[in-house]
N, C-alpha and C positions, 0 to 999 in steps of 0.2 A: 536606412539603417543598419549598421554592420553588427554582426554578432560577435563581438570582441571578447576575448577570455575575460576582461574584468567585468564585462557584464555578465557572462554566463556564471563567473565565480560569485558573483553578488546574489544573483537569482538561486544560485545553489545554497549560499549560505542561509538565505532567508527560508528555503524550502526544508532545510534540514530544521532550521528552528521552528518551522510549521508543523513539521511531523513531531517533534518532541513536545512542543507546547499543547498543541490540541491532542494528541495521544493521553499525556499527562493529565490534562483537563479533565476529558471524557473518562478515563479510567478513574480520578477522584470522584467524579461524580457518579460514578457506577451505573451509566446509562447503558441498559440490555442491549444486546447485540450491534453496538456501536463502538468503534474504536478511533477512527479517524487517524490513525498513526501512519498512514502511508500516502496522506492527502498531498505532502508536499513532493513526495517521490513523484506521484502520478503526474503534478503539475510540471515538475521538471522534465519528466520524459514526453509530455506531450508538446511542451516549449522548446526542447533543445535535444530531443532524441533520447533513445534507449539507452545509450552508453553514459549520457550525463546523469540520467535519471538513476543508473545503476550505482553511479559513484555517490549519489545523494542518498539512495538507500543503503548502501554499505556504510558511510560514514554517519548516517542517523544512528545505526545499530552499534557502531563503535561509541559514538558519544553516550548512548544510553547505558552500554556496558559499562562504561568510566563511572557515570554519574549516577545510576539508580541500580541496576543488576548486572554483574558481569554476564549472567546467562543470556541477556538480549543479544549479545555477540553471535551467538549460534544461529539466530533467526535472521541475520542479514542476509542470508541466502533466499530467505522469502520476499525480502524487500526488493532485492537485486532482480528476482524472478518477476516482481510486480512492474518494475521500471521496463524491462525487455518487452513483456507483453504489451504494455500500453504504448512504449514508444513505437513499437514495429505497427501495431494497430492504427496510431495517430499518423504515422507515416504512409500507410497504404490506404487508410480510409479517411474522410473527413470527420474526425473526433468532435467537431461542433455539431455535427447531428445527433440528436438524443438517442436515436436508436443504436448508434455505433458506440456511444458511451455505455450505455445500459449492456449491449452484448460484451464490450470489453469486461465490465463490471461482473457480468455473469460468468466470464471465462475466468476471470481471478477467482471469484468465489469458489471454483473448484478447484483450481491449480494451487493456490495459496495453501488450503488445507493438505492436500496431497504432499507437500512440502514440509509444511509446518509440522504436520502430525507426528512423523518418525523422531522429528528432533524434540518435541514435547514429550514423547513417550521416553526417549533416552535419557533427556535432561531432568525431566519432573515426574516420571512415571506416568504421565497424562494429566497430571494437575497441574495447574499455575497460579492459582491464588486468584482467579478472575470468577466472575458470576457464572461462568459456562461450568464450572467444577461441579455443580448441582446437577448438570445435566450428564456429566460425565459419571460421576457417582450412582445416580439413578440407573443409567444403562448398565453400569457394572453389576449393580444390584439385582438387575434383572436377566443377567447372564452373558452379557455381551462382553467380547475380549477388551482388554485395555485401547489396541489399537482402533478398534470399531467405535468404542464409546469416544474417544479423542476426537476422531476424525467425524462424526457426527456432531458433536457438540461444535468443533472448529467449523464446519461448513454451514451450521445453522448461523453462526455468529458472523461469519465472512459473506453469506449470503446478502443480507442487508448492508453490512459495513462497506462492501467494495463497491455495490450498484450506487449507494449513496456517495461514497466518495468519487468515482468516476464521473456521477452526474454534476456534483458539485463543481468538480474541475471544469467541466464542460460549461456550465453557467458562469462561473467567475471568468474564463477566458472570454466568453463570447459577449460578455456584458462591461468589460474593461477594453476600451479601444487600444489601448497600448500593447497588452498581452495579445490581443487578437492578430495585431500586425506582427509582432514577435512570432506567433504561431504560423502566419501565412508565409513569412519568410523562411521559416524552417520548413515549411511543406515543399515551398517552391524550390528550396536547395537540396531537397531530399537528404536532409541531415540525419545522419544514424549514429 
């Protein structure tokens, strides 16, 4: 099987759609501590490498910026970082092993809030209209700084979300023979 550009672009479009749809549905259902808005980015980075994943992450945030909230564009850097971390982990280690996916999720749970917190504080003052605002307000009332309050709320949500996202992608790829074949071709070619 050849990893042709049309195949990669088709997967990219599907992954952007997956990010937007799952992120919107989970947000509308107000499921606590879960976002699933980077699952397509993670899938693309696992299958085709960090740079294709980064492109999916960036385009996802551009689509969300145009269709739902212009401020989503600012968080594109978080989505790009997620893709780079996952893509390089998937190329260096076997992402189909549960402990690699788990470790990647833990790494993302720390890195994503480190990047997203300053953006959230600058753009929204630490509040973004999600259920996590309750934690921010509670911590602010107890004397924590805006940055600390926002970071603690974000790392709490990201911890579950990023681990679940990575484990779900590992499960999806390992259970669908076609995707597993694409993954193994990418690993064998050391695509980046």
